[in-house]
C-alpha positions as CSV (number, residue, x, y, z in Angstrom):
1,X,-8.9,-8.7,-34.2
2,X,-9.0,-8.5,-30.4
3,X,-12.6,-9.1,-29.3
4,X,-11.9,-9.2,-25.5
5,X,-14.4,-6.9,-23.7
6,X,-12.8,-3.9,-22.0
7,X,-13.8,-1.6,-19.2
8,X,-12.1,1.3,-17.6
9,X,-11.7,1.6,-13.8
10,X,-11.1,5.1,-12.5
11,X,-9.9,5.2,-8.9
12,X,-8.7,8.1,-6.8
13,X,-5.1,7.9,-5.5
14,X,-4.6,4.4,-6.8
15,X,-3.0,2.3,-5.4
16,X,-3.7,3.4,-1.8
17,X,-3.6,1.5,1.5
18,X,-7.4,1.0,1.5
19,X,-7.6,-0.1,-2.1
20,X,-7.3,-3.8,-1.6
21,X,-11.0,-4.4,-2.2
22,X,-11.0,-2.5,-5.5
23,X,-7.9,-4.3,-6.6
24,X,-9.6,-7.6,-5.9
25,X,-12.6,-6.6,-7.9
26,X,-10.3,-5.8,-10.8
27,X,-8.8,-9.3,-10.6
28,X,-12.2,-10.9,-10.4
29,X,-13.3,-8.8,-13.5
30,X,-10.3,-10.1,-15.3
31,X,-11.0,-13.7,-14.2
32,X,-14.4,-13.2,-15.9
33,X,-12.6,-12.5,-19.2
34,X,-12.7,-8.7,-19.2
35,X,-9.6,-6.6,-19.8
36,X,-9.5,-3.8,-17.2
37,X,-7.8,-0.5,-18.0
38,X,-6.8,1.4,-14.9
39,X,-6.9,5.2,-14.5
40,X,-6.2,7.4,-11.5
41,X,-4.9,10.9,-10.5
42,X,-1.9,10.1,-8.4
43,X,-0.7,7.0,-6.4
44,X,-0.3,6.9,-2.6
45,X,3.4,6.2,-2.2
46,X,3.0,4.9,1.4
47,X,0.9,1.9,0.4
48,X,2.3,-1.4,1.8
49,X,0.6,-4.0,-0.3
50,X,2.7,-6.4,-2.4
51,X,0.6,-5.8,-5.5
52,X,0.9,-2.0,-5.3
53,X,4.0,-1.6,-7.5
54,X,2.6,-3.8,-10.3
55,X,-0.8,-2.0,-10.1
56,X,0.9,1.4,-10.3
57,X,2.9,0.4,-13.4
58,X,-0.3,-0.6,-15.3
59,X,-2.2,2.6,-14.3
60,X,-2.5,5.6,-16.5
61,X,-2.3,8.8,-14.4
62,X,-4.5,11.7,-15.6
63,X,-2.6,15.0,-15.4
64,X,-4.3,18.3,-14.6
65,X,-2.9,19.6,-17.8
66,X,-1.2,22.9,-18.8
67,X,-2.8,26.3,-18.5
68,X,-3.2,26.3,-22.3
69,X,-4.9,22.9,-22.3
70,X,-7.3,24.1,-19.6
71,X,-8.3,27.2,-21.5
72,X,-8.7,25.2,-24.7
73,X,-11.2,22.9,-23.0
74,X,-13.2,25.5,-21.1
75,X,-15.3,26.8,-24.0
76,X,-16.6,23.3,-24.7
77,X,-17.9,22.7,-21.1
78,X,-21.7,22.4,-20.5
79,X,-21.9,25.6,-18.5
80,X,-25.7,25.6,-18.1
81,X,-25.8,22.1,-16.7
82,X,-22.8,22.8,-14.4
83,X,-24.6,25.8,-13.0
84,X,-27.3,23.6,-11.6
85,X,-24.8,22.1,-9.2
86,X,-24.7,25.3,-7.1
87,X,-21.3,24.4,-5.7
88,X,-19.9,27.9,-5.5
89,X,-16.3,28.7,-6.0
90,X,-15.1,25.3,-4.9
91,X,-17.2,23.7,-7.6
92,X,-15.9,25.9,-10.4
93,X,-12.3,25.4,-9.3
94,X,-12.8,21.6,-9.4
95,X,-14.4,21.9,-12.9
96,X,-11.4,23.8,-14.4
97,X,-9.0,21.3,-12.8
98,X,-10.9,18.3,-14.0
99,X,-11.5,19.4,-17.6
100,X,-8.0,18.5,-19.0
101,X,-8.1,15.1,-17.2
102,X,-11.5,14.4,-18.8
103,X,-10.0,15.1,-22.2
104,X,-7.1,12.7,-21.5
105,X,-9.4,10.1,-20.2
106,X,-11.7,10.2,-23.2
107,X,-8.8,10.2,-25.7
108,X,-7.1,7.3,-24.0
109,X,-10.3,5.3,-23.8
110,X,-11.0,5.9,-27.5
111,X,-7.5,4.8,-28.5
112,X,-7.8,1.6,-26.4
113,X,-11.3,0.7,-27.4
114,X,-12.8,1.3,-23.9
115,X,-16.4,2.5,-24.2
116,X,-17.4,2.5,-20.4
117,X,-15.5,3.6,-17.3
118,X,-16.6,2.6,-13.8
119,X,-15.6,5.2,-11.2
120,X,-15.0,3.8,-7.7
121,X,-15.7,7.2,-6.2
122,X,-18.1,10.2,-6.2
123,X,-15.3,12.7,-5.6
124,X,-13.1,14.6,-8.1
125,X,-12.7,11.5,-10.3
126,X,-16.5,11.3,-10.8
127,X,-16.4,14.9,-12.1
128,X,-13.7,13.9,-14.6
129,X,-15.8,11.1,-15.9
130,X,-18.9,13.2,-16.1
131,X,-17.1,15.9,-18.1
132,X,-15.7,13.2,-20.4
133,X,-19.2,12.1,-21.0
134,X,-20.5,15.6,-21.8
135,X,-17.5,16.6,-24.0
136,X,-16.7,13.3,-25.7
137,X,-19.7,10.9,-25.1
138,X,-17.8,8.5,-22.8
139,X,-20.2,6.2,-20.8
140,X,-19.5,6.0,-17.1
141,X,-21.0,4.6,-13.8
142,X,-20.4,5.7,-10.2
143,X,-19.9,3.9,-6.9
144,X,-20.8,5.5,-3.6
145,X,-19.2,4.1,-0.5
146,X,-19.5,7.0,1.9
147,X,-21.7,9.9,2.8
148,X,-22.3,12.5,0.0
149,X,-21.1,15.2,2.4
150,X,-17.7,13.5,2.3
151,X,-17.2,13.3,-1.5
152,X,-17.4,16.9,-2.5
153,X,-19.7,19.3,-4.4
154,X,-21.4,18.9,-7.8
155,X,-23.1,15.6,-7.0
156,X,-26.2,16.5,-9.1
157,X,-24.0,17.0,-12.2
158,X,-22.0,13.9,-11.5
159,X,-25.0,11.6,-11.2
160,X,-27.3,13.1,-13.8
161,X,-25.6,11.4,-16.8
162,X,-24.2,8.3,-15.2
163,X,-25.3,5.1,-16.9
164,X,-25.9,3.4,-13.5
165,X,-24.6,3.4,-10.0
166,X,-23.9,1.3,-7.0
167,X,-24.1,2.3,-3.3
168,X,-22.7,0.4,-0.4
169,X,-25.8,0.5,1.9
170,X,-29.5,1.3,1.9
171,X,-28.8,4.3,4.1
172,X,-26.6,5.8,1.3
173,X,-29.3,5.0,-1.2
174,X,-31.9,6.9,0.8
175,X,-29.5,9.8,1.2
176,X,-28.8,9.9,-2.5
177,X,-32.5,9.7,-3.4
178,X,-33.4,12.4,-0.8
179,X,-30.8,14.9,-2.0
180,X,-31.0,14.3,-5.8
181,X,-34.5,13.0,-6.3
182,X,-35.1,12.1,-9.9
183,X,-31.6,13.2,-10.9
184,X,-30.1,9.8,-10.4
185,X,-29.8,6.9,-12.9
186,X,-32.7,4.5,-13.3
187,X,-30.5,1.7,-11.9
188,X,-28.8,2.5,-8.6
189,X,-28.1,-0.9,-6.9
190,X,-27.5,-1.3,-3.2
191,X,-24.5,-3.5,-3.4
192,X,-22.3,-3.6,-0.2
193,X,-18.6,-3.7,-0.7
194,X,-17.5,-7.3,-1.1
195,X,-14.3,-9.2,-0.3
196,X,-12.4,-11.9,-2.1
197,X,-13.4,-15.0,-0.2
198,X,-10.9,-17.2,-2.2
199,X,-8.1,-15.0,-0.9
200,X,-9.4,-14.3,2.6
201,X,-9.9,-17.8,3.9
202,X,-8.5,-19.9,6.8
203,X,-6.1,-22.7,6.0
204,X,-6.3,-24.3,9.4
205,X,-9.2,-25.0,11.8
206,X,-10.3,-22.2,14.2
207,X,-9.4,-22.8,17.9
208,X,-9.3,-20.7,21.1
209,X,-6.1,-20.5,23.0
210,X,-4.9,-23.2,25.3
211,X,-5.2,-22.7,29.1
212,X,-3.0,-19.9,30.2
213,X,-2.3,-18.6,26.7
214,X,-3.6,-15.1,25.8
215,X,-6.8,-14.4,23.9
216,X,-5.7,-12.7,20.6
217,X,-7.8,-9.7,19.6
218,X,-7.4,-7.8,16.4
219,X,-8.9,-4.4,15.4
220,X,-8.3,-2.7,12.1
221,X,-9.1,0.9,11.4
222,X,-7.5,4.3,10.8
223,X,-6.0,5.6,14.1
224,X,-8.4,8.4,14.9
225,X,-10.1,9.8,18.0
226,X,-13.6,8.6,16.8
227,X,-12.7,4.9,16.3
228,X,-13.5,3.8,19.9
229,X,-10.0,2.8,20.9
230,X,-10.4,4.0,24.4
231,X,-13.5,1.9,25.0
232,X,-11.6,-1.1,23.6
233,X,-8.7,-0.6,26.0
234,X,-11.2,-0.5,28.9
235,X,-12.7,-3.8,27.7
236,X,-9.2,-5.3,27.7
237,X,-8.7,-4.1,31.3
238,X,-12.1,-5.6,32.2
239,X,-11.0,-9.0,30.8
240,X,-7.7,-8.8,32.8
241,X,-9.6,-8.2,36.0
242,X,-11.6,-11.3,35.2
243,X,-8.4,-13.3,35.0
244,X,-8.4,-13.6,31.2
245,X,-5.0,-13.0,29.5
246,X,-5.3,-10.8,26.4
247,X,-3.2,-9.6,23.6
248,X,-4.7,-6.8,21.4
249,X,-3.3,-5.7,18.0
250,X,-4.7,-2.4,16.7
251,X,-3.9,-2.4,13.0
252,X,-3.8,0.9,11.0
253,X,-2.1,4.3,11.0
254,X,-3.2,7.9,11.6
255,X,-3.6,10.5,8.9
256,X,-0.2,12.0,9.7
257,X,1.7,8.8,9.1
258,X,2.3,8.1,12.8
259,X,2.8,11.5,14.3
260,X,-0.9,12.2,14.9
261,X,-3.4,10.3,17.0
262,X,-1.0,7.4,17.3
263,X,1.0,9.3,19.9
264,X,-2.2,9.9,22.0
265,X,-3.2,6.2,21.7
266,X,0.3,5.1,22.8
267,X,0.0,7.4,25.8
268,X,-3.3,5.9,26.7
269,X,-1.8,2.4,26.5
270,X,1.0,3.4,28.8
271,X,-1.2,5.2,31.3
272,X,-3.4,2.1,31.6
273,X,-0.5,-0.2,32.1
274,X,-1.1,-2.1,28.9
275,X,2.4,-2.0,27.4
276,X,3.1,-5.6,26.4
277,X,-0.6,-6.3,26.1
278,X,-1.6,-3.8,23.4
279,X,0.4,-3.6,20.2
280,X,0.1,-0.9,17.4
281,X,2.2,-2.2,14.4
282,X,0.9,0.4,11.9
283,X,-0.4,-0.1,8.4
284,X,0.2,-3.7,7.2
285,X,0.3,-5.3,3.8
286,X,-2.8,-7.2,2.5
287,X,-1.0,-10.5,3.0
288,X,0.0,-9.7,6.6
289,X,-3.5,-8.5,7.5
290,X,-5.0,-11.7,6.2
291,X,-2.5,-13.7,8.4
292,X,-3.4,-11.6,11.4
293,X,-7.1,-12.2,10.9
294,X,-6.7,-15.9,10.5
295,X,-4.6,-16.1,13.6
296,X,-6.9,-13.9,15.8
297,X,-9.4,-15.4,18.2
298,X,-11.8,-12.5,17.9
299,X,-12.0,-9.5,15.6
300,X,-13.2,-6.3,17.4
301,X,-14.9,-3.2,15.8
302,X,-15.4,-0.8,18.8
303,X,-16.8,2.3,17.0
304,X,-19.9,3.2,14.9
305,X,-17.6,5.6,13.1
306,X,-16.2,2.8,11.0
307,X,-16.7,4.2,7.5
308,X,-17.3,1.0,5.5
309,X,-18.1,-2.6,6.2
310,X,-15.0,-4.0,4.5
311,X,-13.0,-4.5,7.7
312,X,-15.8,-6.6,9.3
313,X,-16.3,-8.6,6.1
314,X,-12.6,-9.4,5.9
315,X,-12.6,-10.8,9.4
316,X,-15.8,-12.8,8.7
317,X,-14.4,-14.2,5.5
318,X,-11.4,-15.5,7.5
319,X,-13.8,-17.3,9.9
320,X,-12.8,-15.0,12.8
321,X,-15.7,-14.3,15.2
322,X,-16.6,-10.6,15.3
323,X,-17.7,-8.4,18.2
324,X,-18.9,-5.1,16.8
325,X,-20.6,-2.0,18.0
326,X,-24.2,-1.6,16.8
327,X,-24.5,0.8,13.9
328,X,-26.3,0.7,10.5
329,X,-23.2,-0.9,8.9
330,X,-22.7,-3.7,11.4
331,X,-26.4,-4.3,11.7
332,X,-26.6,-4.9,8.0
333,X,-24.0,-7.6,8.1
334,X,-24.5,-9.4,11.3
335,X,-27.4,-11.3,12.8
336,X,-26.6,-10.9,16.5
337,X,-25.5,-14.1,18.1
338,X,-25.3,-16.0,14.8
339,X,-22.8,-14.3,12.5
340,X,-21.2,-12.2,15.2
341,X,-21.9,-10.3,18.5
342,X,-23.3,-6.8,18.5
343,X,-23.0,-4.5,21.6
344,X,-24.1,-1.0,22.4
345,X,-21.9,2.0,21.5
346,X,-19.5,2.9,24.4
347,X,-20.8,0.1,26.5
348,X,-17.4,-1.3,27.6
349,X,-19.0,-3.7,30.1
350,X,-21.1,-5.3,27.3
351,X,-18.0,-5.3,25.1
352,X,-15.9,-7.1,27.6
353,X,-18.8,-9.5,28.4
354,X,-19.2,-10.4,24.7
355,X,-15.5,-11.2,24.5
356,X,-15.7,-13.4,27.6
357,X,-18.8,-15.0,26.2
358,X,-16.8,-16.2,23.2
359,X,-13.6,-17.0,25.1
360,X,-15.5,-19.3,27.5
361,X,-16.9,-21.6,24.8
362,X,-14.6,-22.8,22.0
363,X,-17.5,-24.5,20.2
364,X,-19.7,-21.5,20.3
365,X,-16.8,-19.2,19.0
366,X,-16.1,-21.6,16.2
367,X,-19.7,-21.7,15.1
368,X,-20.0,-17.9,15.1
369,X,-16.8,-17.7,12.9
370,X,-18.2,-20.4,10.5
371,X,-21.5,-18.6,10.3
372,X,-19.8,-15.3,9.5
373,X,-17.8,-17.0,6.8
374,X,-20.9,-18.5,5.2
375,X,-22.7,-15.1,5.4
376,X,-19.9,-13.5,3.3
377,X,-19.9,-16.4,0.8
378,X,-23.6,-16.1,0.3
379,X,-23.9,-12.3,0.0
380,X,-20.7,-10.4,0.0
381,X,-18.2,-12.0,-2.4
382,X,-16.6,-9.4,-4.6
383,X,-17.3,-11.6,-7.7
384,X,-20.9,-10.5,-7.4
385,X,-20.2,-6.8,-7.8
386,X,-17.6,-7.4,-10.5
387,X,-20.1,-9.4,-12.6
388,X,-22.9,-6.9,-12.0
389,X,-20.7,-3.9,-13.1
390,X,-19.5,-5.8,-16.2
391,X,-23.0,-6.8,-17.3
392,X,-24.6,-3.5,-16.5
393,X,-22.0,-1.8,-18.6
394,X,-23.1,-4.0,-21.5
395,X,-20.1,-6.3,-21.7
396,X,-20.3,-9.9,-22.8
397,X,-18.4,-12.2,-20.5
398,X,-16.5,-14.8,-22.5
399,X,-16.1,-17.0,-19.4
400,X,-19.8,-17.9,-19.4
401,X,-21.9,-19.6,-22.1
402,X,-25.2,-18.2,-20.9
403,X,-25.1,-14.6,-19.7
404,X,-27.4,-13.6,-16.8
405,X,-28.9,-10.2,-17.0
406,X,-27.6,-7.6,-14.5
407,X,-31.0,-7.8,-12.6
408,X,-30.5,-11.6,-12.3
409,X,-27.1,-11.1,-10.7
410,X,-28.7,-8.7,-8.3
411,X,-31.6,-11.0,-7.6
412,X,-29.1,-13.7,-6.6
413,X,-27.7,-11.3,-3.9
414,X,-31.3,-10.4,-2.9
415,X,-31.9,-14.0,-1.9
416,X,-29.3,-13.8,0.8
417,X,-29.3,-10.1,1.6
418,X,-32.8,-8.5,1.7
419,X,-31.3,-5.1,2.1
420,X,-29.9,-5.2,-1.4
421,X,-32.1,-4.0,-4.3
422,X,-32.2,-1.8,-7.3
423,X,-34.5,1.2,-7.9
């Protein structure tokens, strides 16, 4: 008889380009001795990561179902509870689309011995899990990594019966509590998105460029008008006027696959005379991104519109000094001057000065990178979130002789990150 603990992971559009963090959490969960069963709605076929094909092959994709299947499920839905969501036509349309997927999810979990599903989203996949709970008794938990306004309607219904939840920041926790009040689980832990520090690590000592060699800067974010690229280009120009040679790589792609904001950004680069200085290679694989971060002299995050902290943490984990714009996300991660450098939004002079500040002192830059790496090791390793989810879901981890309680896991994070707590 197989006694290996199992958990389901339900991820939207898996695998997708931004799913590296979730994949790493799955791997850490499995390293703890848990079998992870993956579910999703549809894969993103443009993903560049080397692990994507294997992940897709082991993922069960939930179909919307036939018209007959939909109508067979509708009479069983908890209509009174759904009405409290007040989501209008959009809400009811999403319910009818999610019902057949909920049935498939519940049936598959029962057949495989999965009693709990963790949903790495509060969008449509969260509705699927909530319906699976109401219709078939499946236990589920939710993860909130972005503003509620960005993850769709019906949040009251999605959260009301979740076993527990995690949110990426205190600001998101406050928003959730304000909008839903008592309609959230007893345990909603503030647990920032972590990274795999074993994978994202430097294999050679950090060093600034030799005299006359360019300072290598890396930025990584979706190519969009609100990501601060123009301010970053101005900071590069400022460095050049100060006699500092610079190469800047802007990693990422626009929502149109290269035909959208990328064209505007390329025009800006040309107009400013930065061709040959600024490079836009597009979306990169996880392995290539790691190599770029380990080879960079400074990682730059020029916009408060960065959605999650993952990109900053990836650079810090690689021991790369970070210069970031002040915002709730960056302020939660960085103690200014110790773990990285924070500057005011749209202050290109300060941005350029911060880069010059690091470039002028190799020892200082190395210390900032080392402190950033230690900060991630202490508070933001993905193993912490993997262990917390497994224990909170009631799983016994065979890789440990004495099992800590979920709160003990959270307390360990609290010691190094005072913004993390459970309500």
